[in-house]
C-alpha positions as CSV (number, residue, x, y, z in Angstrom):
1,M,164.7,121.1,121.9
2,L,162.7,124.7,121.2
3,R,162.2,123.4,117.6
4,A,160.7,119.9,118.5
5,L,158.5,121.5,120.9
6,T,157.3,123.8,117.9
7,R,157.1,121.5,115.5
8,M,154.7,119.0,118.3
9,L,152.5,122.3,118.8
10,G,152.5,122.9,115.3
11,H,151.5,119.0,114.7
12,T,148.9,119.5,117.3
13,A,147.0,122.5,116.2
14,R,146.9,121.3,112.2
15,D,145.5,117.7,114.1
16,V,143.1,120.0,116.1
17,S,141.8,122.1,113.2
18,Q,141.4,118.7,111.0
19,L,139.5,117.3,113.4
20,S,137.3,120.1,113.4
21,L,136.8,120.1,109.3
22,E,135.7,116.8,110.0
23,L,133.1,117.0,112.4
24,V,131.7,120.0,110.4
25,A,131.9,117.7,107.3
26,E,129.7,114.9,109.1
27,P,126.3,116.8,109.9
28,S,124.4,115.8,112.6
29,A,120.7,113.7,111.8
30,P,117.6,115.9,110.5
31,R,115.3,116.1,113.7
32,D,112.1,116.9,111.1
33,A,110.7,117.2,108.1
34,D,112.1,120.9,107.2
35,E,115.6,119.7,108.0
36,L,115.5,116.8,106.4
37,L,113.9,119.0,103.3
38,V,117.1,121.5,103.7
39,R,119.6,118.4,103.8
40,L,117.7,117.3,100.4
41,R,118.0,120.3,98.7
42,A,122.0,120.9,99.8
43,L,122.3,116.9,98.0
44,G,120.3,118.8,94.7
45,L,116.9,118.2,95.2
46,K,114.6,120.7,93.3
47,R,111.0,121.6,92.5
48,I,109.8,120.2,95.9
49,E,108.3,122.9,98.0
50,R,107.1,120.6,101.4
51,C,108.6,117.3,102.9
52,R,106.4,115.0,105.4
53,L,107.3,112.5,107.6
54,T,105.3,109.2,107.3
55,S,104.8,106.3,109.6
56,N,103.6,104.1,106.6
57,R,105.6,100.7,106.5
58,N,104.7,99.9,102.9
59,V,105.8,103.2,100.7
60,M,109.0,104.3,102.2
61,V,109.3,107.6,99.9
62,S,106.4,109.1,97.4
63,F,106.1,112.4,95.8
64,R,103.3,114.2,93.9
65,G,103.9,117.6,92.7
66,G,105.7,119.5,94.8
67,A,105.2,117.4,97.9
68,L,107.8,114.8,99.5
69,R,106.4,112.2,101.9
70,V,109.5,110.3,103.4
71,H,109.3,107.6,106.4
72,E,110.0,108.9,109.9
73,G,112.8,106.0,109.8
74,Y,115.0,107.6,107.4
75,L,115.9,111.0,109.5
76,G,118.9,109.4,110.5
77,A,119.9,107.5,107.3
78,P,123.5,108.0,106.2
79,A,124.6,110.7,103.5
80,D,124.0,108.0,100.6
81,V,120.6,107.1,101.0
82,H,119.6,110.7,101.3
83,R,121.2,111.1,98.2
84,A,119.1,108.1,96.7
85,I,116.1,109.7,97.4
86,V,117.3,112.9,95.5
87,V,118.0,110.7,92.7
88,F,114.6,108.7,93.1
89,V,112.7,112.2,93.0
90,Q,114.3,113.6,90.1
91,G,116.2,111.0,88.1
92,R,116.6,111.2,84.4
93,T,116.4,107.6,83.8
94,R,114.6,104.5,84.7
95,A,118.3,103.3,85.7
96,D,119.1,105.6,88.2
97,R,115.2,105.6,89.8
98,R,115.9,102.0,90.2
99,A,119.2,101.9,91.3
100,A,118.1,104.6,94.0
101,R,115.2,103.0,94.7
102,R,117.3,99.3,95.7
103,R,119.4,101.6,97.8
104,I,116.5,103.3,99.6
105,T,114.5,100.1,100.4
106,S,118.3,98.4,101.4
107,Y,118.5,100.7,104.5
108,T,116.7,99.1,107.3
109,I,114.5,101.1,109.2
110,D,112.5,100.3,112.6
111,T,108.5,100.4,111.1
112,G,107.4,98.8,114.1
113,S,106.3,101.1,116.4
114,P,102.7,100.9,117.7
115,S,100.6,103.7,117.3
116,H,97.6,105.3,120.0
117,R,94.5,103.4,120.6
118,R,91.6,104.8,119.2
119,E,88.5,105.4,120.8
120,R,85.8,102.3,120.8
121,M,82.8,103.7,119.1
122,H,79.1,102.8,121.0
123,P,77.4,100.5,119.8
124,D,74.0,102.5,119.8
125,D,76.2,104.8,117.6
126,E,76.7,102.7,114.9
127,P,73.4,103.2,112.9
128,T,74.8,106.7,112.8
129,A,78.4,106.0,112.0
130,A,76.7,104.0,109.0
131,R,75.1,106.4,107.8
132,L,77.7,109.4,107.6
133,T,80.3,106.4,106.3
134,E,77.5,106.4,103.1
135,W,77.6,110.3,103.1
136,H,80.9,110.0,103.2
137,A,81.1,108.0,99.6
138,R,78.3,110.6,97.9
139,L,80.4,113.4,99.5
140,N,83.8,111.7,97.4
141,A,81.9,110.9,94.6
142,Q,80.4,114.7,94.4
143,H,83.1,116.8,95.4
144,F,86.6,114.5,95.1
145,G,86.0,112.8,91.9
146,G,85.8,109.6,94.3
147,A,89.6,110.2,94.4
148,L,89.4,109.7,98.5
149,R,90.1,106.8,100.3
150,A,86.9,104.7,102.1
151,V,87.7,105.6,105.6
152,P,85.9,104.5,108.9
153,V,83.8,107.6,110.0
154,R,83.1,107.1,113.7
155,V,80.9,108.9,116.1
156,S,83.0,110.0,119.1
157,R,81.2,110.5,122.7
158,R,84.7,111.7,123.9
159,M,84.7,114.8,121.6
160,K,83.6,117.8,123.5
161,S,85.7,121.0,122.7
162,R,85.7,119.9,118.7
163,L,82.8,119.2,116.1
164,G,85.0,116.8,114.1
165,H,88.6,115.4,113.6
166,Y,90.3,113.3,110.8
167,T,93.0,111.1,112.0
168,A,96.2,110.4,109.3
169,A,96.4,107.1,108.2
170,T,99.3,105.2,110.4
171,A,101.5,101.9,109.4
172,D,99.0,100.3,111.6
173,A,95.8,101.7,110.8
174,P,93.5,103.6,108.2
175,G,92.6,107.0,108.4
176,E,89.8,108.0,110.0
177,I,87.1,110.7,110.9
178,A,85.7,111.2,113.6
179,I,82.3,113.5,114.3
180,S,81.2,114.4,117.6
181,R,78.1,112.8,119.3
182,R,77.1,116.2,120.9
183,H,77.7,118.0,117.6
184,L,75.3,115.7,116.1
185,R,72.8,116.5,119.2
186,R,72.8,120.0,119.5
187,H,73.2,121.3,115.6
188,G,71.5,118.6,113.7
189,W,72.4,116.0,110.9
190,D,72.9,119.2,107.7
191,E,75.9,120.6,110.6
192,A,77.6,117.2,110.8
193,V,77.6,116.8,107.0
194,H,79.0,119.8,107.0
195,T,81.6,119.1,109.3
196,L,82.2,115.4,107.8
197,L,82.9,117.6,104.6
198,H,85.5,119.5,106.4
199,E,87.0,116.7,107.6
200,M,87.6,115.4,104.1
201,V,89.3,118.1,103.0
202,H,91.8,117.4,105.9
203,Q,91.5,113.5,104.5
204,W,92.1,114.7,100.9
205,Q,95.4,117.1,102.7
206,D,96.6,113.8,103.7
207,E,96.2,111.6,100.3
208,S,97.6,114.5,98.8
209,G,100.7,114.7,100.7
210,G,100.1,118.2,102.0
211,P,100.1,119.5,105.7
212,L,97.1,119.1,107.7
213,D,96.3,122.5,108.4
214,H,93.8,125.3,108.1
215,G,96.6,127.4,105.4
216,S,95.7,128.8,101.9
217,G,95.4,124.9,100.4
218,F,93.1,124.4,102.9
219,R,91.1,127.0,102.7
220,A,91.0,126.9,98.5
221,K,89.5,123.8,98.7
222,A,86.9,123.7,101.2
223,R,85.6,127.0,99.2
224,E,85.7,124.8,95.9
225,V,83.6,122.4,98.0
226,G,81.0,124.8,99.2
227,I,82.2,125.2,102.9
228,E,83.6,128.1,105.0
229,P,87.0,127.0,106.5
230,S,86.6,130.2,109.0
231,A,83.8,129.5,109.9
232,R,82.8,129.1,113.9
233,R,79.4,127.3,115.4
234,R,79.0,128.9,119.0
235,A,77.5,126.0,121.3
236,R,76.1,126.1,124.8
237,G,79.4,126.1,127.0
238,G,82.2,127.5,124.8
239,V,82.9,127.7,120.9
240,E,83.4,124.8,118.6
241,S,85.0,125.1,115.3
242,G,83.1,123.2,112.2
243,P,82.1,124.5,108.6
244,R,78.7,125.7,107.3
245,R,77.5,126.4,104.1
246,E,78.6,129.3,102.5
247,G,76.3,132.2,101.2
């Protein structure tokens, strides 16, 4: 009886040990872009320095240089889909990449999440917005080689503490730049145009697959186009961020 009990306890211990190994072998789904990048690197991904989650329903996975963009719906995808992303990025043959693309697109994700409702522009501000849009095209040609997409430029009456803001494109809406009406009235047209250029650098970050921040990449591009990355514009009632002409 003692031998039987020992055998039973031995099996139980091995079963518990095996269960633990199985649980470890099936890791939990990544919760954000950083964790997804760690997962993909463990599966063999190389030469990708940063990962960004998107909600673009038209492009599920894209990469450029060291930047990878992946639809947020792939966070919970099974391991073979994550492996397919790795092959899609660095597959050596077209056949490998085509097979990887088929596996990626065969995984069904929910792309129908609603976007936040954006502010509706006051009709009186439409002429100013049209003029800013013209400047967007002019600055795009001058500083970005015309590579940026044409985006709506809106005058915001809600914006109180910021001079401008770039909203990244989503599955339901294109990117958008908003310029504060208060900024226009207090600081003038030239300052507003420089703020527009500041936000266009953020647009460049977004369309290049980089993070929307004021890090080293932003600062380098800002200096390249002739604005001061860390400039501050003091206004009555507070301190507001905004670009100014260098020199």
